[in-house]
N, C-alpha and C positions, 0 to 999 in steps of 0.2 A: 477439573478445568479452571484455568486462571481467569480471573475477572479483573478488569481494569475500569477505572472511572475516567470518563472524558468530559471536558467542559462543553458547554452548549455550542460554542463557536466551532469546535472540532466535529461535533456530531452534525452540525449544519453543513460543514465542508464535505464530510462523508456522505451525507444525504445527496449532495449535488453530484457526486461521482457515481452513485449507485444507478444501475440500470435494471429495469423491470422489477422483479422481486428478489434482487440480489441481497443476500444477508450481509451484516457487517463483517462476519467471518470471511466471506468470499471476497469482499472488497479489500479488506486488509491483506489477505493472502495475495491477491493480485497486485497490490501495491508493493508488497515485499518482493515478489517475483521480478517486478519491473526494476526495483532498486538494485537487487542482486545482478540482474542482467546488465544494468548500466555500470555497475561497479566492475563487473568482469570485463566489459568493453573498455573501460577506462584503463584497467590494469594491463590488458593486452596491447592497447594502442601505445602505452608507455614503454613496451619492450623494444621497439624499433629503433 
């Protein structure tokens, strides 16, 4: 498993986004999914 180090400010921001007992892995996965969905939406809207 890859390990990354985050500064305290980033951890604080992640903590603000977490819900219930959500793990950091779960929140990062959710953020990546949102990013990918927005990227796909932007790509498709540029086709018109």
